[in-house]
Backbone as CSV, one residue per row, in Angstrom:
resi,resn,N_x,N_y,N_z,CA_x,CA_y,CA_z,C_x,C_y,C_z
1,MET,172.683,140.827,98.287,172.242,141.469,96.998,172.475,140.434,95.843
2,ASP,171.520,140.300,94.956,171.714,139.587,93.771,172.805,140.128,92.976
3,ASN,173.752,139.176,92.495,175.038,139.653,91.892,174.653,140.459,90.675
4,ALA,173.547,140.213,89.893,173.150,140.873,88.715,172.804,142.349,89.019
5,LYS,172.466,142.590,90.240,172.020,143.973,90.698,173.175,144.853,90.966
6,LYS,174.316,144.236,91.167,175.495,144.946,91.602,176.025,145.974,90.660
7,LEU,175.570,145.825,89.349,176.019,146.642,88.238,174.736,146.877,87.363
8,LEU,174.359,148.163,87.206,173.116,148.568,86.450,173.603,149.100,85.070
9,VAL,173.102,148.508,83.979,173.626,148.897,82.649,172.457,149.118,81.841
10,SER,172.344,150.299,81.136,171.342,150.649,80.255,171.867,151.302,78.948
11,LEU,171.254,151.176,77.889,171.729,151.737,76.664,170.489,152.334,75.886
12,ASP,170.495,153.719,75.760,169.416,154.395,75.248,169.859,155.568,74.364
13,GLY,169.559,155.441,73.062,169.991,156.552,72.152,171.452,156.676,71.880
14,GLY,172.156,155.556,72.069,173.609,155.625,72.025,174.362,155.815,73.263
15,VAL,173.605,156.204,74.362,174.270,156.463,75.618,174.130,155.398,76.454
16,LYS,175.342,154.694,76.810,175.294,153.735,77.740,175.640,154.170,79.225
17,ARG,174.806,153.840,80.109,174.993,154.270,81.525,175.383,153.013,82.335
18,ILE,176.628,152.999,82.818,177.065,151.856,83.741,177.175,152.535,85.130
19,THR,176.295,151.898,86.055,176.191,152.313,87.405,176.644,151.273,88.454
20,ILE,177.587,151.506,89.156,177.968,150.495,90.141,176.948,150.667,91.304
21,ASN,176.294,149.566,91.632,175.079,149.627,92.464,175.267,148.739,93.782
22,ARG,176.251,149.399,94.638,176.442,148.834,95.861,176.406,150.006,96.897
23,PRO,175.355,150.645,96.906,175.459,151.925,97.756,175.657,151.577,99.323
24,GLU,175.275,150.312,99.714,175.500,149.926,101.129,176.892,149.845,101.397
25,ARG,177.762,149.626,100.353,179.206,149.442,100.407,179.921,150.618,99.765
26,ARG,179.201,151.740,99.623,179.791,152.980,99.019,180.292,152.634,97.588
27,ASN,179.636,151.673,97.019,180.015,151.220,95.692,181.424,150.694,95.570
28,SER,181.916,150.033,96.604,183.258,149.370,96.539,183.076,148.183,95.617
29,VAL,184.061,147.769,95.038,184.048,146.763,93.861,184.535,145.495,94.503
30,ASP,183.622,144.431,94.497,184.035,143.130,94.844,184.306,142.365,93.604
31,LEU,184.722,141.089,93.735,185.150,140.353,92.549,183.978,140.231,91.493
32,GLU,182.786,140.039,91.960,181.619,139.818,90.980,181.360,141.191,90.262
33,THR,181.397,142.172,91.040,181.211,143.585,90.396,182.362,143.870,89.444
34,ALA,183.635,143.390,89.767,184.636,143.858,88.862,184.549,143.039,87.625
35,GLN,184.141,141.834,87.721,183.876,140.975,86.459,182.840,141.521,85.695
36,MET,181.675,142.051,86.269,180.522,142.505,85.415,180.932,143.916,84.780
37,LEU,181.736,144.568,85.504,182.189,145.906,84.999,183.081,145.779,83.747
38,LEU,183.992,144.784,83.885,184.846,144.544,82.759,183.988,144.109,81.503
39,ALA,183.024,143.182,81.761,182.260,142.737,80.638,181.420,143.911,79.966
40,ALA,180.895,144.780,80.868,179.968,145.859,80.376,180.799,146.803,79.550
41,VAL,182.016,147.103,79.933,182.911,147.958,79.247,183.309,147.425,77.887
42,LYS,183.641,146.193,77.913,184.070,145.527,76.655,182.868,145.395,75.662
43,GLU,181.745,145.151,76.193,180.510,145.057,75.349,180.239,146.412,74.598
44,SER,180.691,147.555,75.171,180.330,148.855,74.688,181.160,149.191,73.333
45,ALA,182.029,148.273,72.993,182.904,148.454,71.801,182.089,148.274,70.550
46,ASP,181.026,147.230,70.645,180.402,146.893,69.419,178.874,146.698,69.491
47,ASP,178.247,147.260,70.542,176.769,147.159,70.728,175.943,148.328,70.420
48,GLY,176.553,149.285,69.639,175.844,150.440,69.311,175.977,151.622,70.288
49,THR,176.913,151.295,71.267,177.157,152.476,72.298,177.923,153.517,71.584
50,ARG,177.502,154.816,71.792,178.260,155.980,71.215,178.944,156.796,72.300
51,VAL,178.564,156.668,73.536,179.278,157.167,74.661,178.874,156.397,75.871
52,VAL,179.931,156.360,76.783,179.593,155.617,78.043,179.578,156.612,79.222
53,VAL,178.723,156.582,80.122,178.758,157.304,81.347,178.890,156.329,82.516
54,LEU,179.928,156.473,83.232,180.209,155.724,84.363,179.975,156.371,85.662
55,THR,179.124,155.849,86.636,178.858,156.500,87.795,178.501,155.352,88.845
56,GLY,178.051,155.940,90.040,177.715,155.090,91.153,176.475,155.404,91.763
57,ALA,175.684,154.479,92.289,174.480,154.594,92.905,174.668,155.202,94.401
58,GLY,173.628,155.867,94.841,173.668,156.370,96.158,174.568,157.595,96.306
59,GLU,175.247,157.731,97.448,175.978,159.002,97.704,177.470,158.945,97.190
60,ALA,177.925,157.750,96.769,179.421,157.668,96.372,179.501,157.366,94.927
61,PHE,180.705,157.737,94.308,180.985,157.284,92.993,181.547,155.787,93.146
62,CYS,182.646,155.639,93.869,183.199,154.329,94.044,184.219,154.416,95.113
63,ALA,184.079,153.548,96.205,185.002,153.693,97.337,186.224,152.663,97.118
64,GLY,186.471,152.261,95.936,187.574,151.402,95.646,187.303,149.961,95.765
65,ALA,188.340,149.098,95.760,188.135,147.676,95.960,187.499,147.303,97.228
66,ASP,186.628,146.340,97.250,185.994,145.865,98.458,187.005,144.653,99.025
67,LEU,187.752,145.094,100.113,188.637,144.196,100.611,188.170,143.464,101.961
68,VAL,186.843,143.554,102.141,186.329,142.871,103.315,186.165,141.423,103.034
69,MET,186.868,140.643,103.890,186.932,139.240,103.598,186.165,138.523,104.805
70,ALA,185.828,137.311,104.559,185.137,136.630,105.572,186.004,136.289,106.796
71,SER,187.266,136.131,106.569,188.164,135.808,107.632,189.566,136.297,107.371
72,SER,190.342,136.314,108.344,191.829,136.705,108.082,192.495,135.719,107.181
73,GLU,192.033,134.471,107.160,192.612,133.464,106.362,192.298,133.737,104.927
74,ASP,191.126,134.192,104.640,190.651,134.531,103.286,191.654,135.679,102.731
75,LEU,191.869,136.682,103.596,192.548,137.789,103.173,194.035,137.416,102.988
76,ALA,194.470,136.549,103.792,195.999,136.073,103.448,196.026,135.276,102.296
77,ALA,195.004,134.618,101.884,195.057,133.811,100.692,194.717,134.707,99.377
78,PHE,194.243,135.938,99.516,193.874,136.749,98.390,195.000,136.896,97.456
79,ASP,194.740,136.650,96.205,195.897,136.919,95.186,195.602,138.267,94.493
80,ALA,196.339,139.256,94.988,196.147,140.588,94.367,196.623,140.671,92.973
81,ARG,197.713,139.872,92.598,198.144,139.899,91.191,197.028,139.463,90.302
82,LYS,196.394,138.375,90.627,195.375,137.800,89.846,194.235,138.605,89.630
83,TYR,193.769,139.249,90.748,192.655,140.161,90.777,192.903,141.302,89.881
84,LEU,194.121,141.979,89.998,194.489,143.186,89.183,194.607,142.742,87.762
85,ARG,195.409,141.718,87.525,195.703,141.338,86.153,194.463,140.839,85.321
86,GLU,193.668,140.167,85.986,192.502,139.598,85.288,191.345,140.541,85.191
87,PHE,191.177,141.350,86.077,189.914,142.202,86.105,190.113,143.661,86.118
88,VAL,190.889,144.143,87.052,191.081,145.700,87.143,191.838,146.185,85.949
89,ASN,193.058,145.648,85.760,193.855,146.124,84.591,193.281,146.112,83.319
90,PRO,192.606,144.965,83.031,191.753,144.917,81.710,190.770,145.889,81.530
91,THR,190.006,146.137,82.740,188.972,147.293,82.698,189.455,148.679,82.385
92,VAL,190.627,148.951,83.044,191.186,150.259,82.673,191.733,150.311,81.341
93,GLN,192.339,149.219,80.804,192.688,149.232,79.440,191.665,149.346,78.515
94,ALA,190.507,148.605,78.856,189.294,148.575,77.991,188.699,149.998,77.858
95,LEU,188.667,150.752,78.991,188.075,152.092,79.086,188.839,153.039,78.099
96,ARG,190.095,152.767,78.050,190.918,153.640,77.149,190.974,153.141,75.700
97,ALA,190.749,151.845,75.587,190.711,151.278,74.153,189.443,151.538,73.411
98,LEU,188.354,151.747,74.281,186.918,151.916,73.616,186.993,153.011,72.504
99,PRO,186.294,152.741,71.378,186.352,153.636,70.347,185.327,154.761,70.566
100,VAL,184.786,154.922,71.742,183.884,155.967,72.036,184.224,156.717,73.382
101,PRO,183.818,157.890,73.518,184.133,158.656,74.812,183.556,158.106,76.054
102,VAL,184.224,158.246,77.154,183.726,157.618,78.406,183.718,158.916,79.380
103,ILE,182.492,159.095,79.891,182.374,160.249,80.899,182.293,159.660,82.335
104,ALA,183.108,160.173,83.250,182.939,159.819,84.672,182.017,160.752,85.278
105,ARG,180.940,160.393,85.839,179.908,161.280,86.403,180.196,161.043,88.033
106,VAL,180.893,162.079,88.530,181.335,161.763,90.016,180.599,162.735,90.913
107,HIS,179.757,162.177,91.714,178.922,162.951,92.598,179.269,162.898,94.007
108,GLY,180.152,162.093,94.454,180.548,161.838,95.717,181.917,161.278,95.838
109,PRO,182.329,160.601,96.827,183.621,160.083,97.049,184.075,159.184,95.864
110,ALA,185.269,159.431,95.247,185.997,158.576,94.363,187.247,158.319,94.832
111,VAL,187.423,157.264,95.492,188.750,157.140,96.296,189.249,155.702,95.942
112,GLY,190.688,155.573,96.178,191.358,154.440,95.870,191.169,153.981,94.477
113,LEU,190.777,152.688,94.254,190.532,152.249,92.848,189.424,153.058,92.213
114,GLY,188.423,153.488,92.931,187.372,154.476,92.248,188.000,155.701,91.864
115,ASN,188.834,156.279,92.367,189.541,157.522,91.822,190.236,157.122,90.540
116,ASN,190.874,155.910,90.459,191.669,155.614,89.323,190.703,155.077,88.205
117,TYR,189.597,154.515,88.477,188.589,154.268,87.381,188.112,155.535,86.855
118,ALA,187.940,156.633,87.609,187.654,157.868,87.116,188.625,158.564,86.170
119,LEU,190.014,158.345,86.700,191.081,158.960,85.826,191.173,158.129,84.579
120,ALA,190.738,156.923,84.378,190.846,156.217,83.256,189.805,156.563,82.205
121,CYS,188.835,157.334,82.684,187.756,157.806,81.731,188.375,158.982,80.884
122,ASP,187.710,159.316,79.919,188.158,160.458,78.942,187.756,161.877,79.497
123,VAL,186.633,161.889,80.300,186.185,163.203,80.841,185.768,162.972,82.186
124,ILE,186.027,163.830,83.138,185.502,163.703,84.468,184.607,164.959,84.760
125,ILE,183.339,164.730,85.003,182.465,165.798,85.389,182.055,165.602,86.804
126,ALA,182.336,166.506,87.715,182.173,166.363,89.125,181.133,167.374,89.694
127,SER,180.363,166.916,90.710,179.646,167.799,91.335,180.419,168.481,92.538
128,GLU,179.937,169.465,93.085,180.619,170.204,94.122,180.722,169.319,95.403
129,THR,179.977,168.335,95.351,180.034,167.320,96.552,181.006,166.207,96.362
130,ALA,181.642,166.019,95.207,182.607,165.061,94.925,183.861,165.343,95.764
131,VAL,184.515,164.237,96.171,185.811,164.218,96.761,186.695,163.139,96.143
132,PHE,188.063,163.323,96.078,188.942,162.336,95.554,190.089,162.019,96.363
133,SER,190.533,160.744,96.393,191.740,160.434,97.334,192.357,159.203,96.852
134,GLN,193.641,159.272,96.876,194.523,158.065,96.586,194.873,157.589,97.935
135,LEU,193.927,157.006,98.645,194.038,156.697,100.086,194.786,155.358,100.409
136,PHE,195.329,154.711,99.372,195.900,153.400,99.510,196.797,153.406,100.669
137,ILE,197.691,154.418,100.799,198.776,154.537,101.889,198.096,154.284,103.219
138,LYS,196.930,154.730,103.363,196.354,154.721,104.761,196.067,153.293,105.251
139,ILE,195.969,152.302,104.269,195.852,150.880,104.642,197.105,150.137,104.153
140,ALA,198.161,150.868,104.107,199.500,150.212,103.727,199.460,149.482,102.371
141,LEU,198.840,150.206,101.461,198.925,149.775,100.084,199.450,150.792,99.183
142,MET,199.932,150.273,98.003,200.289,151.385,97.038,199.224,151.494,95.995
143,PRO,199.180,152.675,95.249,198.097,152.805,94.302,198.221,151.770,93.258
144,ASP,196.866,151.306,92.736,196.910,150.435,91.589,195.674,151.011,90.602
145,GLY,195.275,150.177,89.743,194.292,150.708,88.768,194.763,151.673,87.768
146,GLY,196.085,151.886,87.588,196.582,152.841,86.694,196.875,154.204,87.316
147,GLY,196.776,154.336,88.683,196.993,155.648,89.280,198.369,156.174,89.041
148,THR,199.336,155.304,89.300,200.701,155.823,89.006,201.090,156.147,87.651
149,TYR,200.186,155.691,86.665,200.357,156.146,85.243,199.598,157.530,84.945
150,PHE,198.301,157.463,85.303,197.606,158.666,84.943,197.861,159.947,85.779
151,LEU,197.883,159.766,87.083,197.953,161.039,87.947,199.220,161.852,87.670
152,PRO,200.397,161.354,87.605,201.552,162.231,87.340,201.445,162.790,85.989
153,ARG,200.907,162.254,85.039,200.741,162.885,83.805,199.732,163.989,83.757
154,LEU,198.973,164.117,84.767,197.967,165.094,84.868,198.490,166.267,85.811
155,VAL,199.042,165.884,86.914,199.433,166.827,87.898,200.869,167.039,88.206
156,GLY,201.717,166.240,87.465,203.156,166.244,87.625,203.552,165.240,88.727
157,TYR,204.859,164.914,88.526,205.478,163.852,89.603,205.322,164.290,90.972
158,HIS,205.725,165.486,91.401,205.822,165.850,92.725,204.526,165.951,93.342
159,ARG,203.498,166.457,92.795,202.155,166.549,93.271,201.560,165.223,93.343
160,ALA,201.786,164.426,92.408,201.284,163.077,92.518,201.891,162.298,93.602
161,PHE,203.095,162.478,93.855,203.750,161.720,94.931,203.149,162.156,96.253
162,GLU,202.978,163.466,96.465,202.353,164.008,97.667,200.988,163.428,97.852
163,LEU,200.115,163.483,96.901,198.761,162.989,96.994,198.727,161.539,97.374
164,MET,199.681,160.726,96.793,199.635,159.362,97.092,200.351,158.961,98.277
165,ALA,201.328,159.692,98.729,202.103,159.405,99.935,201.437,159.840,101.227
166,THR,200.447,160.803,101.041,199.658,161.219,102.231,198.261,160.685,102.309
167,GLY,197.762,160.280,101.088,196.392,159.862,100.897,195.400,160.961,101.165
168,ALA,195.897,162.215,100.890,195.099,163.402,101.199,193.790,163.376,100.408
169,GLN,192.746,163.933,100.997,191.399,164.057,100.404,191.350,165.372,99.729
170,VAL,190.990,165.344,98.389,190.965,166.529,97.380,189.482,166.863,97.054
171,SER,189.163,168.092,97.390,187.774,168.503,96.911,187.650,168.622,95.490
172,ALA,186.311,168.754,95.034,186.189,168.831,93.576,186.797,170.213,93.179
173,ALA,186.772,171.316,93.902,187.381,172.471,93.411,188.878,172.395,93.329
174,GLU,189.435,171.664,94.291,190.923,171.465,94.248,191.386,170.555,93.068
175,ALA,190.484,169.608,92.786,190.704,168.668,91.657,190.633,169.337,90.363
176,LEU,189.752,170.346,90.278,189.620,171.186,89.052,190.978,171.982,88.879
177,ALA,191.430,172.628,90.014,192.609,173.471,89.965,193.866,172.633,89.674
178,LEU,193.924,171.444,90.151,195.108,170.625,89.773,195.023,170.023,88.351
179,GLY,193.872,170.064,87.793,193.721,169.652,86.363,193.293,168.285,86.086
180,PHE,192.758,167.536,87.097,192.405,166.100,86.647,190.910,166.017,86.763
181,VAL,190.021,167.178,86.862,188.716,167.046,86.555,188.371,168.130,85.534
182,ASN,187.463,167.851,84.619,187.128,168.693,83.340,186.206,169.921,83.921
183,ARG,185.123,169.593,84.678,184.272,170.606,85.198,183.707,170.303,86.573
184,VAL,183.388,171.219,87.172,182.671,171.109,88.601,181.421,171.961,88.550
185,VAL,180.297,171.239,88.851,179.056,171.912,88.786,178.257,171.642,90.149
186,PRO,177.258,172.468,90.439,176.399,172.170,91.518,175.684,170.797,91.266
187,PHE,175.485,170.062,92.422,174.968,168.704,92.220,173.580,168.774,91.380
188,ALA,172.779,169.774,91.610,171.531,169.849,90.866,171.621,170.039,89.452
189,GLU,172.923,170.424,89.024,173.173,170.601,87.602,173.934,169.419,86.900
190,LEU,174.343,168.384,87.680,175.276,167.433,87.307,174.676,166.545,86.128
191,ASP,173.500,166.150,86.258,172.944,165.215,85.239,172.786,165.952,83.897
192,ALA,172.177,167.249,84.149,172.004,168.044,82.773,173.302,168.266,82.069
193,THR,174.352,168.455,82.928,175.729,168.848,82.267,176.188,167.494,81.656
194,VAL,176.168,166.359,82.239,176.563,165.067,81.748,175.798,164.735,80.527
195,ASP,174.415,164.966,80.560,173.541,164.551,79.470,173.912,165.478,78.219
196,SER,174.134,166.755,78.515,174.343,167.632,77.298,175.642,167.240,76.667
197,LEU,176.668,166.925,77.476,178.038,166.472,76.895,177.794,165.212,76.169
198,ALA,177.070,164.265,76.788,176.861,162.968,76.096,176.194,163.111,74.749
199,ALA,175.224,164.000,74.698,174.517,164.308,73.386,175.381,164.839,72.454
200,GLN,176.295,165.769,72.873,177.279,166.385,72.056,178.241,165.309,71.328
201,PHE,178.608,164.310,72.143,179.459,163.254,71.714,178.678,162.323,70.738
202,VAL,177.391,162.043,71.098,176.689,161.167,70.141,176.498,161.799,68.822
203,ALA,176.354,163.149,68.686,176.204,163.800,67.501,177.545,164.065,66.716
204,ALA,178.685,163.822,67.389,179.897,164.161,66.751,180.224,162.929,65.673
205,PRO,181.037,163.210,64.752,181.380,162.263,63.846,182.135,161.136,64.374
206,ARG,181.707,159.947,64.331,182.205,158.783,64.892,183.708,158.464,64.628
207,LEU,183.959,158.419,63.417,185.342,158.156,62.898,186.340,159.028,63.521
208,ALA,186.091,160.304,63.305,186.947,161.382,63.860,187.201,161.328,65.263
209,LEU,186.190,161.067,66.003,186.176,160.976,67.466,187.080,159.745,67.859
210,ARG,186.762,158.575,67.191,187.428,157.445,67.507,189.006,157.541,67.428
211,HIS,189.296,158.165,66.096,190.804,158.377,65.847,191.366,159.405,66.777
212,MET,190.621,160.345,67.163,191.276,161.377,68.020,191.505,160.843,69.406
213,LYS,190.614,159.897,69.894,190.864,159.282,71.234,192.097,158.357,71.043
214,ALA,192.186,157.652,69.973,193.309,156.758,69.803,194.561,157.477,69.725
215,ALA,194.562,158.596,69.069,195.726,159.364,68.903,196.357,160.007,70.166
216,LEU,195.293,160.520,71.024,195.640,160.992,72.387,196.284,160.008,73.129
217,ASN,195.748,158.785,73.189,196.295,157.714,74.101,197.597,157.268,73.512
218,HIS,197.782,157.268,72.057,199.051,156.851,71.567,200.117,157.851,71.964
219,SER,199.797,159.088,71.937,200.779,160.131,72.226,201.280,160.105,73.575
220,LEU,200.735,159.436,74.525,201.207,159.321,75.852,202.453,158.514,75.920
221,HIS,202.692,157.615,75.018,203.859,156.855,75.099,204.684,156.867,73.737
222,ALA,204.383,157.965,72.896,205.072,158.110,71.538,205.953,159.398,71.641
223,ASP,206.877,159.375,70.753,207.707,160.704,70.539,206.994,161.508,69.544
224,LEU,207.491,162.753,69.241,206.810,163.659,68.439,206.572,162.985,66.994
225,ALA,207.692,162.375,66.548,207.563,161.781,65.204,206.520,160.721,65.106
226,GLY,206.536,159.832,66.073,205.447,158.834,66.211,204.123,159.367,66.239
227,ALA,203.821,160.478,67.069,202.531,161.101,67.089,202.121,161.683,65.736
228,LEU,203.140,162.415,65.131,202.756,162.816,63.821,202.430,161.846,62.745
229,ASP,203.182,160.729,62.803,202.857,159.689,61.804,201.520,158.985,62.105
230,PHE,201.142,158.961,63.425,199.830,158.389,63.777,198.732,159.226,63.285
231,GLU,198.950,160.557,63.370,197.856,161.509,62.922,197.757,161.427,61.377
232,ALA,198.835,161.298,60.703,198.813,161.310,59.218,198.092,160.115,58.796
233,GLU,198.423,158.900,59.429,197.748,157.684,58.961,196.253,157.719,59.178
234,HIS,195.801,158.129,60.336,194.427,158.180,60.536,193.582,159.314,59.988
235,GLN,194.357,160.471,59.875,193.655,161.613,59.235,193.091,161.286,57.739
236,ASP,194.002,160.579,57.105,193.504,160.157,55.628,192.230,159.498,55.730
237,GLU,192.008,158.436,56.644,190.746,157.848,56.717,189.614,158.850,56.971
238,CYS,189.798,159.767,57.924,188.866,160.756,58.251,188.537,161.563,56.965
239,LEU,189.532,162.039,56.267,189.326,162.981,55.074,188.594,162.188,54.119
240,HIS,188.530,160.942,53.887,187.837,160.213,52.909,186.439,159.642,53.442
241,SER,186.028,160.122,54.513,184.789,159.672,55.068,183.583,160.538,54.682
242,PRO,182.284,159.894,54.756,181.187,160.791,54.324,180.939,161.933,55.313
243,ASP,181.379,161.803,56.600,181.273,162.872,57.492,182.027,164.089,57.166
244,PHE,183.196,163.750,56.614,184.095,164.986,56.172,183.357,165.819,55.104
245,LEU,182.855,165.025,54.148,182.060,165.713,53.112,180.910,166.429,53.511
246,GLU,180.185,165.901,54.591,178.919,166.490,55.165,179.449,167.796,55.916
247,GLY,180.606,167.771,56.632,181.208,168.820,57.390,181.484,170.026,56.432
248,VAL,182.168,169.657,55.323,182.506,170.745,54.353,181.329,171.384,53.685
249,ALA,180.311,170.526,53.473,179.155,170.968,52.652,178.343,171.939,53.709
250,ALA,178.170,171.430,54.966,177.492,172.340,55.955,178.162,173.517,56.157
251,PHE,179.591,173.614,56.203,180.266,174.833,56.297,180.054,175.875,55.232
252,LEU,180.019,175.343,53.999,179.825,176.116,52.856,178.484,176.659,52.731
253,GLN,177.429,175.809,53.284,176.008,176.164,53.242,175.675,176.959,54.555
254,LYS,176.624,177.125,55.397,176.232,177.888,56.619,175.147,177.230,57.442
255,ARG,175.242,175.918,57.659,174.195,175.282,58.390,174.983,174.348,59.391
256,LYS,174.229,173.751,60.379,174.876,172.740,61.318,175.000,171.449,60.632
257,PRO,176.173,170.758,60.571,176.316,169.410,60.058,175.606,168.335,60.702
258,VAL,175.115,167.381,59.975,174.451,166.128,60.556,175.325,164.971,60.211
259,PHE,176.111,164.560,61.290,177.092,163.438,61.010,176.476,162.117,61.273
260,ASN,177.208,161.046,60.845,176.828,159.616,61.128,175.665,159.269,60.277
261,GLN,175.384,159.723,59.206,174.314,159.243,58.485,174.505,158.024,57.692
262,SER,175.805,157.633,57.494,176.085,156.395,56.748,176.467,155.264,57.676
């Protein structure tokens, strides 16, 4: 496959859709795909993107890193530190640092690194056909891509340990019950649900949304005093924005606000 086709990127009406396009490999991420994904995420910070939708082509969301090598010698020479530090880790950090929301549209298997790419997004919308797994242990690996950071914060240490140490497959319904999926809908309703949420984010006040995301991420490694100070610093900027004035005016006039006019 042409490397350029391994990742499909479109931007329309502020909604950027990033689709891992390796259905024949269940959208597993090889080096070229990892490079392109990192570039596409980074570009979303200043190219007019208002919300990112991350998904996969075909039947899978993402089956993780593609570790199929040409020979055992290639595998022995593979530098996992370099791959993770130069491509995977910066992608995860970029997803969290983007000033816009990122929606994971999960319609099928999201396993290994694919599971953790989804966890790095801000919202996970799954169809009833989605499944999740930290299956690293089944090939004698430990989780990467931020899994050991995100999952225990969502489900607790003990449940995260069990999921990672067994590599158990989790259904969409189970993921919802565990708290690491936002919504589960029938597959036929997945695109409409994602599109509706994306439109809601596009219409939301940009500055407030950006600072809210930054504050939530800051709070993951801050104490209460630090979180309160971060809120105070950035709330002041929101309060002096045109969108705040529009929000107040719309409230008083009993109408729907129209944000992002300036």
